[in-house]
C-alpha positions, 0 to 999 in steps of 0.5 A, a space after each residue: 243822256 244820263 238821267 242825272 243830267 236831264 233832271 238837275 233841278 229840285 222841282 224835277 226830283 219826283 220825276 227823276 225818282 219815278 223814272 229811276 224806279 221805272 228803269 229798274 222795273 223794266 229790267 224784270 219786265 218779263 215777270 211783271 209787264 203790267 207793273 211796267 205799264 202802270 209806272 209808265 202811265 204814272 210817269 207820264 201823268 207826273 211829268 204833265 203835272 210838274 211841267 204844266 205848272 212851272 213858276 217863272 223861276 223854274 222856267 228860267 232854270 230850264 232855259 239855262 239847262 246845259 243840255 238845251 239845244 243851241 244855235 248850231 244844234 238847230 242848224 244841224 237838225 234843220 238845215 243843209 248846205 251850211 257855210 259858216 262865216 267869220 269875223 267883223 272885218 274890224 277886230 276879230 271873230 267873236 265865237 259867241 255869235 255864229 252864222 252863215 248861209 244855209 238852206 231850209 227845205 231848199 230855200 236859201 237863208 241867212 242864219 245867225 245866233 248866239 252860241 254857248 259851249 257844252 263844257 268849260 273849254 267850249 264856254 271859255 271859247 264861246 264866252 258863255 254866249 256873251 258877245 263882244 262888240 265885234 260879235 254884234 258887228 259880225 252879226 250886222 255884216 251877216 244881215 247886210 249880206 242877207 239883204 244884198 243876197 235877197 235872202 231872209 234872216 233866221 235869228 236865234 237868241 240865247 244869251 245871258 247878256 252882252 259881255 260887260 268887261 272893260 275891253 268890250 266897253 273900250 271897244 264900244 259895246 253900247 254903241 255896237 248894240 244901239 247901232 244894230 238896233 237902228 240898222 236891223 230896223 232898216 234891213 230890207 229883208 224878212 227877219 224871223 227871230 226865236 228866243 231859244 233859251 236865255 234872252 238877256 237884256 241888250 245882249 239879246 236886243 243886239 240881234 233882236 229886231 225883226 218881223 216875227 218874234 217867237 219864243 220856245 215855251 221855256 225860254 225867257 226874255 227880260 231887260 235884266 236877269 232875275 239875279 241882277 234885278 234881285 240884287 238891285 231891288 232887295 240887295 239879295 240875289 237869293 230873291 231871284 225867284 221873286 224877281 222872275 215873277 215880277 219881271 214877267 219874262 216867260 213866253 206866256 207873259 210876253 205873248 199876253 203883253 203882245 211883245 212877242 208873236 208866238 210861243 213854240 211848245 216844247 216836249 215834256 221836260 224841255 227842249 233838251 228831252 227831244 231836240 229833234 221834235 223841238 227843231 221840227 216845231 221851230 222849222 214849222 214856225 219859220 216856214 209859216 213866216 216865210 210863206 206869209 212874207 212871200 212876194 213882199 218888197 224889202 221896203 214893205 218889210 221895213 215899213 211894217 216893222 216900223 209899225 210893229 214897234 209903234 204898237 208896243 206899249 199901252 197908254 191913255 190920254 184920259 186924265 179925268 
């Protein structure tokens, strides 16, 4: 991957410059190996300094990085025997949501998630990861098939939000999302969720009800995008960084608020710097979850899922 693509944001410029310098010195490494080692140490220290103190807005930027692994990348890296399924059996096949049957370490499961594109042509086909109503109906069909087949669900969330166009609204966008929220709460099979990039509003929640919710370290999960929030509160989208801080949308914020269960560490610089390592950490989280629910009945999963959501939020009855 080209350096210019890996480091595309302003806060990453010092890292990009030092890495460029290191690459030049390596060309003459036979003359001064000590200089190479010194720069390698400096680069490692700089990366740790930069990526250990990211703002909420900087994490949003990393979550949107165009080289970040998407659902089908993780399927390829983690799973075998993947058979992709298509269509909602009512209107069409929404390519913003993908899924099918696969095996993880020999264990059968159903995998589904949002899918973005790598270039303009792919993004138009995938609608930039923003699903239509038929995408959510397609996802629900997969969930019911998983329940019928008695296999667990692994769900990867990565969308800026559900598609807000007129056609989607005419075909019942809000109803599709609301219906999925209800039906996912009733699916009698274990559901593992992970926000791998953007977790945008109802578009994320439409496939976002489960028993264990993980987030990658630089993902975000929010009721609205920072730009949308800034436009509403201050009528100025340029204040998106302020909105990102106020929304408490980072993985660490949501773990502290007990809205998610786990933060999966990413390689320095983000998942796109080492997709294979990120995939292995994600795999370990899925396998831990599957082991924790072994032997539990479908109705038991539904009951515990209900209790999980009842625990959301903090309130007091003390009015003194």
